[in-house]
N, CA, C and O atoms as a Maestro MAE file, in Angstrom:
{
 s_m_m2io_version
 :::
 2.0.0
}

f_m_ct {
 s_m_title
 :::
 protein
 m_atom[208] {
  # First column is atom index #
  i_m_mmod_type
  r_m_x_coord
  r_m_y_coord
  r_m_z_coord
  i_m_residue_number
  s_m_chain_name
  s_m_pdb_residue_name
  s_m_pdb_atom_name
  i_m_atomic_number
  :::
  1 25 -111.608 -3.668 12.846 1 A "MET " " N  " 7
  2 3 -110.656 -3.604 12.771 1 A "MET " " CA " 6
  3 2 -109.625 -3.725 13.987 1 A "MET " " C  " 6
  4 15 -109.894 -3.283 15.104 1 A "MET " " O  " 8
  5 25 -108.086 -4.538 13.587 2 A "LYS " " N  " 7
  6 3 -107.649 -4.781 14.527 2 A "LYS " " CA " 6
  7 2 -106.760 -3.612 15.083 2 A "LYS " " C  " 6
  8 15 -106.501 -2.717 14.278 2 A "LYS " " O  " 8
  9 25 -106.291 -3.512 16.281 3 A "LYS " " N  " 7
  10 3 -105.738 -2.185 16.711 3 A "LYS " " CA " 6
  11 2 -104.232 -2.818 16.746 3 A "LYS " " C  " 6
  12 15 -103.874 -3.992 16.842 3 A "LYS " " O  " 8
  13 25 -103.409 -1.492 16.620 4 A "GLY " " N  " 7
  14 3 -102.056 -1.587 16.332 4 A "GLY " " CA " 6
  15 2 -101.365 -2.377 15.255 4 A "GLY " " C  " 6
  16 15 -100.187 -2.733 15.268 4 A "GLY " " O  " 8
  17 25 -102.191 -2.582 14.396 5 A "ILE " " N  " 7
  18 3 -101.513 -2.943 12.529 5 A "ILE " " CA " 6
  19 2 -101.846 -2.061 11.631 5 A "ILE " " C  " 6
  20 15 -101.725 -2.500 10.488 5 A "ILE " " O  " 8
  21 25 -102.181 -1.099 11.694 6 A "HIS " " N  " 7
  22 3 -102.718 0.034 10.678 6 A "HIS " " CA " 6
  23 2 -101.766 1.395 10.919 6 A "HIS " " C  " 6
  24 15 -101.696 1.941 12.020 6 A "HIS " " O  " 8
  25 25 -101.082 1.840 9.796 7 A "PRO " " N  " 7
  26 3 -100.322 2.571 9.929 7 A "PRO " " CA " 6
  27 2 -100.874 4.217 10.457 7 A "PRO " " C  " 6
  28 15 -102.038 4.436 10.123 7 A "PRO " " O  " 8
  29 25 -100.388 5.031 11.001 8 A "LYS " " N  " 7
  30 3 -100.496 5.834 11.576 8 A "LYS " " CA " 6
  31 2 -101.023 7.004 10.267 8 A "LYS " " C  " 6
  32 15 -100.586 6.779 9.139 8 A "LYS " " O  " 8
  33 25 -101.802 8.023 10.439 9 A "TYR " " N  " 7
  34 3 -102.540 8.667 9.239 9 A "TYR " " CA " 6
  35 2 -102.148 10.109 9.606 9 A "TYR " " C  " 6
  36 15 -102.926 10.641 10.398 9 A "TYR " " O  " 8
  37 25 -101.009 10.921 9.159 10 A "VAL " " N  " 7
  38 3 -100.557 12.041 9.666 10 A "VAL " " CA " 6
  39 2 -100.858 12.938 8.506 10 A "VAL " " C  " 6
  40 15 -101.437 12.650 7.458 10 A "VAL " " O  " 8
  41 25 -100.367 14.049 8.884 11 A "GLU " " N  " 7
  42 3 -100.268 15.423 8.221 11 A "GLU " " CA " 6
  43 2 -99.283 15.063 7.550 11 A "GLU " " C  " 6
  44 15 -98.430 14.301 8.005 11 A "GLU " " O  " 8
  45 25 -99.243 15.652 6.137 12 A "CYS " " N  " 7
  46 3 -98.129 15.385 5.129 12 A "CYS " " CA " 6
  47 2 -97.914 16.700 4.263 12 A "CYS " " C  " 6
  48 15 -98.904 17.366 3.958 12 A "CYS " " O  " 8
  49 25 -96.905 17.008 3.944 13 A "THR " " N  " 7
  50 3 -96.575 18.229 2.942 13 A "THR " " CA " 6
  51 2 -95.890 17.330 1.536 13 A "THR " " C  " 6
  52 15 -95.172 16.330 1.523 13 A "THR " " O  " 8
  53 25 -96.271 17.889 0.779 14 A "VAL " " N  " 7
  54 3 -95.941 17.572 -0.443 14 A "VAL " " CA " 6
  55 2 -95.480 18.769 -1.427 14 A "VAL " " C  " 6
  56 15 -96.019 19.837 -1.718 14 A "VAL " " O  " 8
  57 25 -94.016 18.039 -1.905 15 A "VAL " " N  " 7
  58 3 -93.251 19.003 -2.345 15 A "VAL " " CA " 6
  59 2 -93.006 19.170 -4.052 15 A "VAL " " C  " 6
  60 15 -92.605 18.172 -4.649 15 A "VAL " " O  " 8
  61 25 -93.158 19.952 -4.529 16 A "CYS " " N  " 7
  62 3 -92.859 19.692 -6.263 16 A "CYS " " CA " 6
  63 2 -91.431 20.152 -6.693 16 A "CYS " " C  " 6
  64 15 -90.725 20.801 -5.921 16 A "CYS " " O  " 8
  65 25 -91.071 19.840 -7.805 17 A "GLY " " N  " 7
  66 3 -89.678 20.160 -8.094 17 A "GLY " " CA " 6
  67 2 -89.539 21.306 -8.653 17 A "GLY " " C  " 6
  68 15 -88.495 21.683 -9.184 17 A "GLY " " O  " 8
  69 25 -91.232 22.358 -8.533 18 A "CYS " " N  " 7
  70 3 -91.363 23.578 -9.105 18 A "CYS " " CA " 6
  71 2 -90.931 24.721 -7.983 18 A "CYS " " C  " 6
  72 15 -90.669 25.892 -8.257 18 A "CYS " " O  " 8
  73 25 -90.912 24.083 -6.561 19 A "GLY " " N  " 7
  74 3 -91.106 24.817 -5.632 19 A "GLY " " CA " 6
  75 2 -92.549 25.010 -4.626 19 A "GLY " " C  " 6
  76 15 -92.600 25.621 -3.559 19 A "GLY " " O  " 8
  77 25 -93.826 24.193 -5.423 20 A "ASN " " N  " 7
  78 3 -95.175 24.459 -5.031 20 A "ASN " " CA " 6
  79 2 -95.345 23.219 -4.098 20 A "ASN " " C  " 6
  80 15 -95.236 22.070 -4.528 20 A "ASN " " O  " 8
  81 25 -95.611 23.509 -2.827 21 A "THR " " N  " 7
  82 3 -96.091 22.949 -1.413 21 A "THR " " CA " 6
  83 2 -97.273 22.879 -1.440 21 A "THR " " C  " 6
  84 15 -97.766 23.783 -2.115 21 A "THR " " O  " 8
  85 25 -98.159 22.030 -0.893 22 A "TRP " " N  " 7
  86 3 -99.449 21.619 -0.347 22 A "TRP " " CA " 6
  87 2 -99.793 20.903 0.957 22 A "TRP " " C  " 6
  88 15 -98.732 20.830 1.577 22 A "TRP " " O  " 8
  89 25 -100.433 20.535 1.422 23 A "GLU " " N  " 7
  90 3 -100.800 19.806 2.746 23 A "GLU " " CA " 6
  91 2 -101.818 19.132 2.200 23 A "GLU " " C  " 6
  92 15 -102.589 19.727 1.447 23 A "GLU " " O  " 8
  93 25 -102.019 17.527 2.543 24 A "THR " " N  " 7
  94 3 -103.049 16.796 2.607 24 A "THR " " CA " 6
  95 2 -102.243 15.657 3.987 24 A "THR " " C  " 6
  96 15 -101.293 15.856 4.744 24 A "THR " " O  " 8
  97 25 -103.229 14.410 3.790 25 A "ARG " " N  " 7
  98 3 -102.360 13.552 4.861 25 A "ARG " " CA " 6
  99 2 -102.522 11.682 4.178 25 A "ARG " " C  " 6
  100 15 -103.359 10.951 3.648 25 A "ARG " " O  " 8
  101 25 -101.410 11.662 4.551 26 A "SER " " N  " 7
  102 3 -100.615 10.343 4.261 26 A "SER " " CA " 6
  103 2 -100.003 9.452 5.768 26 A "SER " " C  " 6
  104 15 -99.837 9.775 6.944 26 A "SER " " O  " 8
  105 25 -99.864 8.588 5.214 27 A "THR " " N  " 7
  106 3 -98.965 7.721 6.053 27 A "THR " " CA " 6
  107 2 -97.465 8.307 6.403 27 A "THR " " C  " 6
  108 15 -96.885 8.325 7.489 27 A "THR " " O  " 8
  109 25 -97.086 8.728 5.258 28 A "VAL " " N  " 7
  110 3 -95.551 9.340 5.526 28 A "VAL " " CA " 6
  111 2 -95.592 11.136 5.552 28 A "VAL " " C  " 6
  112 15 -96.304 11.864 4.860 28 A "VAL " " O  " 8
  113 25 -94.754 11.462 6.409 29 A "PRO " " N  " 7
  114 3 -95.083 12.918 6.502 29 A "PRO " " CA " 6
  115 2 -94.537 13.771 5.023 29 A "PRO " " C  " 6
  116 15 -94.679 14.984 4.873 29 A "PRO " " O  " 8
  117 25 -94.122 13.174 4.365 30 A "LYS " " N  " 7
  118 3 -93.317 14.176 3.274 30 A "LYS " " CA " 6
  119 2 -93.263 13.580 1.991 30 A "LYS " " C  " 6
  120 15 -92.635 12.532 1.835 30 A "LYS " " O  " 8
  121 25 -93.755 14.043 1.211 31 A "ILE " " N  " 7
  122 3 -93.855 13.422 -0.323 31 A "ILE " " CA " 6
  123 2 -93.274 14.231 -1.491 31 A "ILE " " C  " 6
  124 15 -93.713 15.360 -1.713 31 A "ILE " " O  " 8
  125 25 -92.275 13.682 -2.268 32 A "ALA " " N  " 7
  126 3 -91.594 14.825 -3.504 32 A "ALA " " CA " 6
  127 2 -91.781 14.295 -4.643 32 A "ALA " " C  " 6
  128 15 -91.385 13.219 -5.091 32 A "ALA " " O  " 8
  129 25 -92.600 15.358 -5.234 33 A "VAL " " N  " 7
  130 3 -92.887 14.662 -6.769 33 A "VAL " " CA " 6
  131 2 -92.070 15.534 -7.715 33 A "VAL " " C  " 6
  132 15 -91.510 16.534 -7.268 33 A "VAL " " O  " 8
  133 25 -91.984 15.230 -8.890 34 A "GLU " " N  " 7
  134 3 -91.356 16.220 -9.771 34 A "GLU " " CA " 6
  135 2 -92.340 16.878 -10.467 34 A "GLU " " C  " 6
  136 15 -92.002 17.854 -11.137 34 A "GLU " " O  " 8
  137 25 -93.557 16.516 -10.439 35 A "ILE " " N  " 7
  138 3 -94.114 17.842 -11.365 35 A "ILE " " CA " 6
  139 2 -95.708 17.606 -11.057 35 A "ILE " " C  " 6
  140 15 -96.305 16.529 -11.030 35 A "ILE " " O  " 8
  141 25 -96.385 19.332 -10.765 36 A "CYS " " N  " 7
  142 3 -97.560 19.188 -10.083 36 A "CYS " " CA " 6
  143 2 -98.512 20.035 -11.397 36 A "CYS " " C  " 6
  144 15 -98.056 20.187 -12.530 36 A "CYS " " O  " 8
  145 25 -99.544 20.399 -11.069 37 A "SER " " N  " 7
  146 3 -100.561 20.913 -11.814 37 A "SER " " CA " 6
  147 2 -100.523 22.675 -11.975 37 A "SER " " C  " 6
  148 15 -101.243 23.461 -12.590 37 A "SER " " O  " 8
  149 25 -99.592 22.805 -11.303 38 A "ALA " " N  " 7
  150 3 -99.120 24.270 -11.188 38 A "ALA " " CA " 6
  151 2 -98.012 24.115 -12.197 38 A "ALA " " C  " 6
  152 15 -97.802 25.274 -12.554 38 A "ALA " " O  " 8
  153 25 -97.153 23.298 -12.881 39 A "CYS " " N  " 7
  154 3 -96.166 23.325 -13.508 39 A "CYS " " CA " 6
  155 2 -95.964 22.268 -14.754 39 A "CYS " " C  " 6
  156 15 -94.941 22.172 -15.431 39 A "CYS " " O  " 8
  157 25 -97.310 21.407 -14.921 40 A "HIS " " N  " 7
  158 3 -97.671 20.536 -15.832 40 A "HIS " " CA " 6
  159 2 -98.042 21.271 -16.975 40 A "HIS " " C  " 6
  160 15 -99.194 21.701 -17.033 40 A "HIS " " O  " 8
  161 25 -97.147 21.510 -18.014 41 A "PRO " " N  " 7
  162 3 -97.750 21.953 -19.429 41 A "PRO " " CA " 6
  163 2 -99.067 21.703 -19.812 41 A "PRO " " C  " 6
  164 15 -99.684 22.672 -20.255 41 A "PRO " " O  " 8
  165 25 -99.754 20.426 -19.734 42 A "PHE " " N  " 7
  166 3 -101.085 20.666 -19.676 42 A "PHE " " CA " 6
  167 2 -102.095 21.588 -19.039 42 A "PHE " " C  " 6
  168 15 -102.994 22.280 -19.515 42 A "PHE " " O  " 8
  169 25 -101.621 21.358 -17.693 43 A "TYR " " N  " 7
  170 3 -102.977 22.671 -16.664 43 A "TYR " " CA " 6
  171 2 -102.501 23.883 -16.987 43 A "TYR " " C  " 6
  172 15 -103.211 24.854 -16.729 43 A "TYR " " O  " 8
  173 25 -101.289 24.066 -17.577 44 A "THR " " N  " 7
  174 3 -100.532 25.620 -17.366 44 A "THR " " CA " 6
  175 2 -100.877 25.986 -18.913 44 A "THR " " C  " 6
  176 15 -100.554 27.151 -19.146 44 A "THR " " O  " 8
  177 25 -101.432 25.330 -20.020 45 A "GLY " " N  " 7
  178 3 -101.782 26.237 -21.220 45 A "GLY " " CA " 6
  179 2 -100.818 25.844 -21.952 45 A "GLY " " C  " 6
  180 15 -101.168 25.549 -23.095 45 A "GLY " " O  " 8
  181 25 -99.246 25.676 -21.622 46 A "THR " " N  " 7
  182 3 -98.084 25.719 -22.904 46 A "THR " " CA " 6
  183 2 -98.125 24.117 -23.013 46 A "THR " " C  " 6
  184 15 -97.033 23.677 -22.654 46 A "THR " " O  " 8
  185 25 -98.739 23.410 -23.272 47 A "GLN " " N  " 7
  186 3 -98.564 22.152 -23.818 47 A "GLN " " CA " 6
  187 2 -98.665 22.373 -25.584 47 A "GLN " " C  " 6
  188 15 -99.512 23.115 -26.082 47 A "GLN " " O  " 8
  189 25 -97.666 21.609 -26.394 48 A "LYS " " N  " 7
  190 3 -97.699 21.717 -27.593 48 A "LYS " " CA " 6
  191 2 -97.753 20.280 -28.191 48 A "LYS " " C  " 6
  192 15 -97.356 19.215 -27.718 48 A "LYS " " O  " 8
  193 25 -98.246 20.514 -29.147 49 A "PHE " " N  " 7
  194 3 -98.435 19.140 -30.291 49 A "PHE " " CA " 6
  195 2 -97.147 19.105 -31.211 49 A "PHE " " C  " 6
  196 15 -96.541 20.111 -31.579 49 A "PHE " " O  " 8
  197 25 -96.841 17.895 -31.504 50 A "VAL " " N  " 7
  198 3 -95.809 17.530 -32.342 50 A "VAL " " CA " 6
  199 2 -96.327 16.686 -32.934 50 A "VAL " " C  " 6
  200 15 -96.847 15.733 -32.354 50 A "VAL " " O  " 8
  201 25 -96.319 16.843 -34.498 51 A "ASP " " N  " 7
  202 3 -96.569 15.772 -35.255 51 A "ASP " " CA " 6
  203 2 -95.701 15.347 -36.124 51 A "ASP " " C  " 6
  204 15 -94.965 16.093 -36.770 51 A "ASP " " O  " 8
  205 25 -95.735 13.504 -36.243 52 A "THR " " N  " 7
  206 3 -94.741 13.278 -37.043 52 A "THR " " CA " 6
  207 2 -94.670 13.255 -38.645 52 A "THR " " C  " 6
  208 15 -93.605 13.015 -39.212 52 A "THR " " O  " 8
  :::
 }
 m_bond[207] {
  # First column is bond index #
  i_m_from
  i_m_to
  i_m_order
  :::
  1 1 2 1
  2 2 3 1
  3 3 4 2
  4 3 5 1
  5 5 6 1
  6 6 7 1
  7 7 8 2
  8 7 9 1
  9 9 10 1
  10 10 11 1
  11 11 12 2
  12 11 13 1
  13 13 14 1
  14 14 15 1
  15 15 16 2
  16 15 17 1
  17 17 18 1
  18 18 19 1
  19 19 20 2
  20 19 21 1
  21 21 22 1
  22 22 23 1
  23 23 24 2
  24 23 25 1
  25 25 26 1
  26 26 27 1
  27 27 28 2
  28 27 29 1
  29 29 30 1
  30 30 31 1
  31 31 32 2
  32 31 33 1
  33 33 34 1
  34 34 35 1
  35 35 36 2
  36 35 37 1
  37 37 38 1
  38 38 39 1
  39 39 40 2
  40 39 41 1
  41 41 42 1
  42 42 43 1
  43 43 44 2
  44 43 45 1
  45 45 46 1
  46 46 47 1
  47 47 48 2
  48 47 49 1
  49 49 50 1
  50 50 51 1
  51 51 52 2
  52 51 53 1
  53 53 54 1
  54 54 55 1
  55 55 56 2
  56 55 57 1
  57 57 58 1
  58 58 59 1
  59 59 60 2
  60 59 61 1
  61 61 62 1
  62 62 63 1
  63 63 64 2
  64 63 65 1
  65 65 66 1
  66 66 67 1
  67 67 68 2
  68 67 69 1
  69 69 70 1
  70 70 71 1
  71 71 72 2
  72 71 73 1
  73 73 74 1
  74 74 75 1
  75 75 76 2
  76 75 77 1
  77 77 78 1
  78 78 79 1
  79 79 80 2
  80 79 81 1
  81 81 82 1
  82 82 83 1
  83 83 84 2
  84 83 85 1
  85 85 86 1
  86 86 87 1
  87 87 88 2
  88 87 89 1
  89 89 90 1
  90 90 91 1
  91 91 92 2
  92 91 93 1
  93 93 94 1
  94 94 95 1
  95 95 96 2
  96 95 97 1
  97 97 98 1
  98 98 99 1
  99 99 100 2
  100 99 101 1
  101 101 102 1
  102 102 103 1
  103 103 104 2
  104 103 105 1
  105 105 106 1
  106 106 107 1
  107 107 108 2
  108 107 109 1
  109 109 110 1
  110 110 111 1
  111 111 112 2
  112 111 113 1
  113 113 114 1
  114 114 115 1
  115 115 116 2
  116 115 117 1
  117 117 118 1
  118 118 119 1
  119 119 120 2
  120 119 121 1
  121 121 122 1
  122 122 123 1
  123 123 124 2
  124 123 125 1
  125 125 126 1
  126 126 127 1
  127 127 128 2
  128 127 129 1
  129 129 130 1
  130 130 131 1
  131 131 132 2
  132 131 133 1
  133 133 134 1
  134 134 135 1
  135 135 136 2
  136 135 137 1
  137 137 138 1
  138 138 139 1
  139 139 140 2
  140 139 141 1
  141 141 142 1
  142 142 143 1
  143 143 144 2
  144 143 145 1
  145 145 146 1
  146 146 147 1
  147 147 148 2
  148 147 149 1
  149 149 150 1
  150 150 151 1
  151 151 152 2
  152 151 153 1
  153 153 154 1
  154 154 155 1
  155 155 156 2
  156 155 157 1
  157 157 158 1
  158 158 159 1
  159 159 160 2
  160 159 161 1
  161 161 162 1
  162 162 163 1
  163 163 164 2
  164 163 165 1
  165 165 166 1
  166 166 167 1
  167 167 168 2
  168 167 169 1
  169 169 170 1
  170 170 171 1
  171 171 172 2
  172 171 173 1
  173 173 174 1
  174 174 175 1
  175 175 176 2
  176 175 177 1
  177 177 178 1
  178 178 179 1
  179 179 180 2
  180 179 181 1
  181 181 182 1
  182 182 183 1
  183 183 184 2
  184 183 185 1
  185 185 186 1
  186 186 187 1
  187 187 188 2
  188 187 189 1
  189 189 190 1
  190 190 191 1
  191 191 192 2
  192 191 193 1
  193 193 194 1
  194 194 195 1
  195 195 196 2
  196 195 197 1
  197 197 198 1
  198 198 199 1
  199 199 200 2
  200 199 201 1
  201 201 202 1
  202 202 203 1
  203 203 204 2
  204 203 205 1
  205 205 206 1
  206 206 207 1
  207 207 208 2
  :::
 }
}
């Protein structure tokens, strides 16, 4: 691999709209998401099916 052309791979904080946060690694230091597995209805068991 060539030196100096690859982005830095740093610790990253992911912040969800519900307030849940976790650490991972990425090329950006902070990522904001609207929904995560802690608040998504499918994962929390509050999913409702609507038949038309």
